[in-house]
N, C-alpha and C positions, 0 to 999 in steps of 0.2 A: 073798340079802342083798347090797345094793349096797356096792361098795368105798368106803373112806374117800377123800373128795376127788373122787368121781365127778361131783359137781355142777359143779365148775370145768371139767371136761373135757366137759360136756354140750354138744351142738351147739345146743340151745335157749338155754342160759345164756350161751354164749360171746359172742354179739353184745352182750348187756347188760353183760357184764364189761368188754368193750373200750370201750363207750360211757360207762361209769360215770365215769371220770376227767374226761371233758369235761363231763358233766352236773353233777358236783360243783363243778368250776371255774366253770362258767356260773352256778350258783346263788350261789356265794360271792362272785364278783367282778363279777357283773352284776345278777342279780335282787335280791339283798339290798341292794346300794348304791342301786339304783333305788327300791326300796320305802322305804328309809331317807330318801332325798332327798325323796321325795314327802311323807312324814310330817313331816319337818323343815320343809318349805315351808309347812305349816299351823300352824307354831309361831312364837312370839316367843322366841328363844333368847338367854338372858343368860349371864353368866359362870358362874353356879352354879344357874340355874333355867331351866325351860321353861314356856311358857304357850301353851295351845292357842287359836289365834285364827281358825281356819277358813280361809277363802279371802281374808282381808284382804290378804295379800301379793300375790296375783294381781290383786286390785282396784287395789292401789297401782301395780302395773306398768302398768295401762291408762292411768294419768295421769302416768307418769314419762317426761318428754321426753328425758332422758339415755338411758334404756333404748331408747326409740324410735330415737334417733340411732345407738345401737350396733347395733340390728337392721338399720337401713338401711345402715350401713357394711359389716356382715358380708355382707348380701345382695348389695350391689354388688361386693364382693370376690369372692364366690362366682361370680356371673355372669361377671365378667371373666376369672377364672382358668379357668373351664370353656371360655370362648370361645377362650382362648389355648392351654390345655394338652390339648386334644383334637385339633383339626385339624392343628396344626403338628407335634406328635410323630408323628401318623399319616403325614404327608408325609416326615418324617425317616426313619421306619421303612422306608417304601417305597424311599427312596433308598439306605439302608444295605443293604437286602435285594437291591438290584440288582447287576448285574455290573460297573458302572463304579467302585464304591468298593472300594479295596484296604485290606488291614489291618483288617478288620471287628472283630476281637477287640480291637484297640487302641482303636478308636473307641468301642466299647461300654464299655470300662473307663473311658475319659476322661469319657464322658457320665454315668457313675454316680458319679464322684468327688464332685460337689457335694452329692449326697444324703447322703454319709458325713460331710460337714463339719458340725460342731456349729452349731445355730441361733444360739447365743450368739456364736460367732466370726463367722459370716457376717452376722448382724444388726449387729454392731459394725462390721465392714468396710464395709457398705453405709451405715451412719450416717455414717462418716467420708467416704465417697464423695459423699454427698448433703448434706454439711454446708453451712451458710450462709457459712462463711469462704472466703476466696480459695484456701486450700490444698486444698480438696476437689476431687476429680478432675472432677466435673461443672462446677464453676466455673472450673477450669483450662481446660477445653474452651471454655467461654463466653468466657474472656479471649483465647483464640487467635483468635476471630472478632470481637473488639472489643466484646463485650457485658459489662455489669457483673455482679458476683456476684449470685446469686439465692438466696432463702430457700426451698429446695426442700421442706423438711419443715414449713413453716408455712403452706403453701397447699394447699387441698383436692386439686386435680387433679394437682399435681406430687407430692404425698405418695402418691397412689394409684399413680402411675407408679413411684415408688421401691419400693412394696410389691409391685407386679406384676413388676418386674424381678427382685427378690429371689426371689419365688416361682418364676418361670420359670427362673431360674438353677439353683434347687435341684431342681425336679421335672420339667423337660423330658426329661432323660435317662432317668428312671425310667419315665415314660409311654411314651417311645420303645421301651424294652425290652419293655414290655407289648404294644405293637402288633407288635413284631418276633416275639414268641412267638405272637401270633395269626396272623401271616402264615405261620408254619411249618405251620399246620394246613390251609392252602388248597392244594388239589390243583393242581400246576403244569400239569397237562394242560388245565385250564380256560383258562389263558392261551394255550397252544399252539392250542387249538381256536378261541379268539377271534382269534388272529393269522391262522389259516388263513381265517377268515370275513371278514378284512379290517378288523378293529377296530384302531384306533390305541391308543397308550399311555393317553391320557385316557379313551377309552371303556372300556378294560379296567379302569382304576382306578375308574371310576364304576359300572360294571355288574357287576364281579366282586369287586374288592378291598373297596370300601366295604360292600356288602351282606354279604359273608362275614366281615367284621371286626365285625359288629354285636354279637356277644356280648362281645368285648373292649372295644368302645366303650361299651357299657352299664356294664361293670364299672368302667372308668376314670371314666365320668361319675358313677357312684354314690360312689366313694371321693373324687372331687373335690368333690362337694357337701358331704359330711361334713367334709372337710378345710377347705373354704372357710368354712363356718359356724363351725367350731371353732378357727379360727386365733387365736392369742394371742401366742406367744412372738416371732414375727417382728415384730409391732407393738411389743411391749414393748421389744425390743432396739433397734429402729430409732429410738424416741424416748427411749431410756435410762430407761424407766419407763412408768407407765400413765397419764401426764398429758400428752397431746398438746394442742397449741393448739386451743381450742374443740372438743375431743374429735373432731378429724378422723380420728384413728387408733384410736379406741376401738371395740373389737369386743364381741360378746356375752360371750365368755369373759373378756375384759378387764374388763367391767363386773361380771361374777360375782366375779372376783378382787378388784376394788375394794371391793365391798360385803361380801364374805365375809371376806377377809383384812385389808384395810386398815381397814375400818370395823367389823369384827367383828359383822356382821349376817348370821349364817349362815342364818337362816330365809328372809330375803329373797333371799340368794344362791342357795339351793336352789330357790326359785321361778323364778329366772332360768334355772337349769340345766334344770329340768323343761320350761320353755317352749322352750328351745333344742332339747332332745331331740324334742319334739312337732313343732316346725318342720322339723327335719331329716328326721324320719320321714314327715311329710306330703309334703314336696317329693320325697323319694326314691321313696315309694310311688306318687306321681302319675306321675313319669317312667317308672317300671317298668310301670305299667298302660298308659301311652301307647305304650310300646315293646313291648307284648304279652307281657310276661314271665309273666303269670298266666293266659294263655289255654291251654286244653287242646289238646294236639296231636291233630290229626285222624288217625285210623287209616286 
């Protein structure tokens, strides 16, 4: 006769017991909301009633020019942030990992501080910095060289600069720490061997550091794609709301918020959210396939 509670101490059951909390959390906070969002996207949701309308919300999205602009804005933001927040943090990590930099612990702490700052606070500070009034820091700099005040957040390309500066200020340090952790896994003997063979610093960086940092680079690229497409609060705070001039700062999540919260059209907002998820997954799976993450390792 088996002892009471022997199932919990079984070697066969133990893995399932340990995995169970994750599975339950995954189902409750990811699978269920995803299914609910898709179901709601096929409905016309009123204050007290719901009406099934099939895929009319998705058909409406195809003709929605504001949604198309939001997608274009988010895509541009994603591409530009990936272009800035991967190579530069990698270079900073290599520099910090070298022997020339002293007080590495202090530099690491300082670089992580912006990520701890609330987006509400940082967005407000950057809005004041890029304000169209003469008291804004950017216009103060223009005044020093004899140029008039500029309406930074009312022009497309300068508003993108403001968003990118805010993003880089917050996340450069975090990505640098990711790459520094990746550098720790590289055998230092490879650099010694390269030095003996006559390789210079650039050659060792190109042929040793970059290839061996590929797993970290793919991870940073993956989270940067999701973060770029799902950006909302930075834009919301930079323009003190969700109504930027001619929608130059409107993102996909911002449009979701506008339709779902401001206009109380939850069915249409859910359709926007489902499309966002599909776009993010397609882009990320494509880059993972290109980077060979689904290839079987040869024995």
